[in-house]
N, C-alpha and C positions, 0 to 999 in steps of 0.2 A: 502494499500500500503506499502510496504517494503522500509526504505530510508538508507543504509548501509552510515558509515560518513564518508565511504572511503573504495574503490577497486584499484588494481593497475590495473596500462590500459595497459593492455599483452594481447597478440594472435598469432594467425598462425606464424606471423611473427618470433618471438622471438624463438619460438624453432624450425624453418627450421637456424636460424643462430647458435643455439648452434650445430643442427645435425652436421656443418663445422668440427667444434672441432676435432667430432669423428672421420670424413671421412679423417681430416687427420691426427688423432691420435697426437693434442700437444691440450693438456687440465687445461697446468703449464701456468701460467706469459709466455706470448711470443708474434708473431706475430699481434697478435687481440689486446692485450694491446695495442701495441706500434701505432697500429692505432685510439684508442679507444682515447689514452691520448692524439695525433699529432691532432686528430677534435677537442675534450677540449679545449685545447691550442688555437687551431683556433676560434672556437667562443667566450672563454673571455679575447682576445686578450692579454694572457700570457704570458712570454717566458718558462718559463721551468713547470715542473710540475711531479711530482708523485702518484703515487697510496696508498692507504690504507687499510686497511678490512675494514673499517667502519668511521661514520664522529667521532668519539670520539678518534680514533687514529690515523686519520688526524690533528685535533686538537693538539695532545699530539706530534707526530712527528715535525709542527708547531711551538710549543711551544719550542721544547729541538732544534729545531734548528738555533732559532736566540738565545737561550743562556739563559732562564728561568730555573731556578734552585731552589735549595735548600736557602730561607730565602728571596727571590723573593715574590713581591706584583703584583698581577694583576687584573686590574681595571675590573670586567663584569658586564653587567647588572643585576640587581634582575631580571626581567621579563625574564627568557631562560629556555629552556629546563636545563635540571641538569646536563647534557654531557659535556656543555661550564666551568661549574666551575669546575666537577670532572677531569678534562686535567687536570687543573691547578695542582691541588693536584696530580693528577699521574704524576709530573717533581718534587712535594717535594716543590712550592711555596703555594702561598696562592690568593685563588679570596678574593677581597674586593668588597662588594656590591656598586650599585648604583643605584638610581630611575630612569625611563622610563620618556619619555615625554609622558603627556594624550593624545597628539593629535594623534600621531602613534604608540605610545608604543615601539618608538628606546631610545639605551640609554640617556641618559639627559644628555648632555657633559656640561651644567652651573654647574651642583652638582660635576661635576669630578674632581677640582680645588682642592675643601675643602680636601679633600682623598689623596692627592700627600703628601708620605714620600720620606724620604732617600732609600726607600727598595723597594721603584714602579717601578718597571722596563717595564710594558705594559700595552696595553687599550686592552680589545677583543670588540669589536662592533661586535653585531648581528644581521642581518640585518633577522627579524622577519614576517612571513605569506605573504611573498612575498614583502617584500618592502625592500625599501634602509633605510641605515642610512645615515645622514647626513654627510656624507663624507668629507666634507670641514671642518668641527668644529674638528671635531675628528684627520684629519689633523694637522691643526693649534694646536690644546690642543696636542699632540703627541712633535708637531715639539717645543714647548713652553719649554714642560717638557722631554724635549732626553728620548721621552721613545719607545719601538717598537711597529705596531698593529698589532695584528694577528686575523685576519677579520673568523669571522665567519659566514659559507656562505653556512652553506645546506640544509637552504631553501630559495637561491636566484640563482640556475641556469636559466639565460636569465634576469637574474632583474640587471637596471644598475643605478648609481647616474650622472647626470647631462651626462648622452651619455657614462659613463664609465662602466664595468662589476665589479659588486660586488664578491670581493673577491683578485680584483688588484690594488688596492688602498693602501694595508699596505706592510710590511713586509714579510706577506706570507695568503695567503686565504686557507679554506679549506673548503670542499663542502664533502655534504652525496649523495649515490646513495641507501637507506631506502629504502623499499616498499615504501613507501608516499611520496616521493619527486617526485621535478615535471619529472626526468628522475631516472630508477631505474635500480639496477643491483640483487635488491635480498638486500644486504649488500655489501658494499663497500665506500668508500673516498678518494679525490684524494685533493691533495695540492697545491696550484700554487705557484710562486716568480718568479720576474724579474732579482735578487738578484743572481751570479752565485757563488758564494763562497757557500751563503744557500741553493742551489739548491746540488751543493756536498756536502755538511753534511747531507742534506735528501736522500743521495744515499746512505752514509754509515750508515746511521740509521736503516732505513728500508730491507738493504741486509744485515743482520750478519756482519756486519762493514768493508764489501769491494764492491767495485763499481761494479763487474759482477759474475755472480756465474760463478762456475766452478772450482773456485780456492779454493785452501786450506789457505791460507794467509789471516789477517782479522786485516791491520792495525789500526781498531778501534771496539769499544763498538758497537755493532748493534742488530737488533730483525729481526724478520723475519713477515714484514708486507706487503706481495706482494697478487694478486689478483688472480685469474683464467680465461685465455683464456675463460673460460664456462664463468662467467660475463662481463669479455669484449665484448664477441660475445654479450650476451642481451643488455650492452650498447651501441654499433653502431646500432641495431635496430631501438634502443631507439630514437636516437638522429636522426636518419631517420624519426620520427613520429613526432620532438620535435616542427615542424612549427603548426603539427595537434591537437598536448596537446596543444602549447599558444592558438590557435584558440578556441578551445573547453572551454578552462578555460578562456578567454575572455568573450564569450559569457554566460557562467554557469555566470559572474558575471553582466552580462549585467542587463540580465532576470528575477536575485534577487533585483537589482534594480530599475526594472521596477516596475515591482512585489508590493515591499515592500515602496518607499521610493517617496513620502519625507512622515517622520514620527514623531512624537513630545514623541516619549514612548524608541527609538532608531538610530543609528546609523551605518551607513557599514563603518567598519575601510579604509582610505583613505590614498595614501602616500601622501608626501610632493611633490610637485612642482616639484622638478630637479629630482622625481624619477617615473621610470614607476611599472605597478601593477601588476605581473603574480601569481594570487592569490594561495598564499597553503592551504592555507583557505580562506572562505568568514566570517570573522568575524563580528560579533553583539554587537555593546555596548549597555548595556540598559539602562535607567534611573533609574528602582527599581532591585533592584535585579535578576541574570538572572537564577537561581535555577526553581524557578517555571514554567518559559516557560521551560524551560528544562525535567523539570518530567512532561509537561504536552508532551513536541513533544514527549518523551520517550512511552507516553503510546500512542501515532497516532503511530505510531512502526516506530519512525525517530529519527537515531542518531545523536548525537551532542558527542561535547565535552567541557570542559572547558578552557580556557586561562592555561598558566604554570603556576603553585604552586609555589610562590614568593622564592625564594631560599633563603632567609634568615627565611622566615619558617621552613623549612626544618628541619626535626628532624636531621639530620645527619651535619647540620650546624647553628645547635645550637649556640646562642649568638655571632651573624652577623653583627646583630641591632633589631631594635624595627619597630611597625609597622608607626610610624610616620615618621619614615626615607623614609620611599616608599610610600608614599601616592598614587602615583598613578599606581604603580605595585597592590598594596593591589586588590584597586578601580578595576583594569581592571579584576583580578580574580576572584574578588566579583558580574560583572557588565555584563562581557563577554560569548560569548560564540561562538566556531567553526559549523558551519550547513554543510555538508556534498558538498565535493567543488571537485573531482572529473573525470577527463577525458569522463567517462562515464557513468555519469548523464544524463539524461533522459528529455528533459523538463516537462514530464508529472510530472515527481518525483519533478521535483524543486518549477511546480505550485503547487503541492499538501502541502512541505513545505512551501510556502508564506501563503495558505487557512491556514492552524493549526495556522500560527504564525498571523496573521490579525482574525482569528477568536478569537484567546486569547488576543487580545489588545484591541476587541472587547466588550470583560467583566472584563478587566482589566488596563484600559486605564488609565496614570498616567493625563491623565485630566479633570477624573471623578471624 
């Protein structure tokens, strides 16, 4: 049986959605984008929002809008997709890496205090794997050190901390609609804020330094970071399916747990009690290194994925620290794997994945 690591949850509905763009002869950012924005704001409980071409540029826009620039430092978790750090670099600032918690793989705030310097201007909590960062700790830390908060909520549509949607705790929240995200528009990003001044800066930054199209007067330096109504039409259809997506993700997580737990050989990543869990990935953390298990799954036509390669180990971020400073992120990389976790995953496929894992540990259990 072939089990893909991921596949987008798309169907005839999305195809019908984009058809109206051609029927109405409006394909650039327009009325459907406005509808998509309003529905996202209602879902997230944010006051303002603007689109970006992708999640990386959403982070860039958010950072620029709160004033991050050359000479500034931004604290970023060591365990995240490289775009989190690269967006800081794009602004001319420096990402400063910090370890993650062993329990939930979210940013370790207790290690952040010693990293603060006169150049530290912001912190970027990253809500990983469909779990929320402890935003009470982040907010208290940022207030103590007078820092801006840029939330990387690329994987966190529908995820809440203490009942408040991720991406709405900080100065800005940044989302991604890439193909593997909870909802997708193929590519796309979104920036939220409750601050009107920041919102106005976002408008200028993303639209060639002007607030509205059709004008050739540009009061500020800005860029073209718009999306299209074709993307928005897909996004609107995805929002129509959101409850179904949440339900299917909850079901697959439950089925994995029922068949794999309890175990002496591994655990499934769990959220803090104040966070809900909409699994962007079902993450298995093994007691022994995960690579042999991944090889076994691959040999049985099951695609998996490692945890992110820690940023301090990336060749492009050499000399950003040594492994002893990032013990939890290193352990997660070496002992973590992401199981297939997409909404269209069938029960028989989940059962097959679980059977291969159980068979592997029957032969290779840590208790042997």
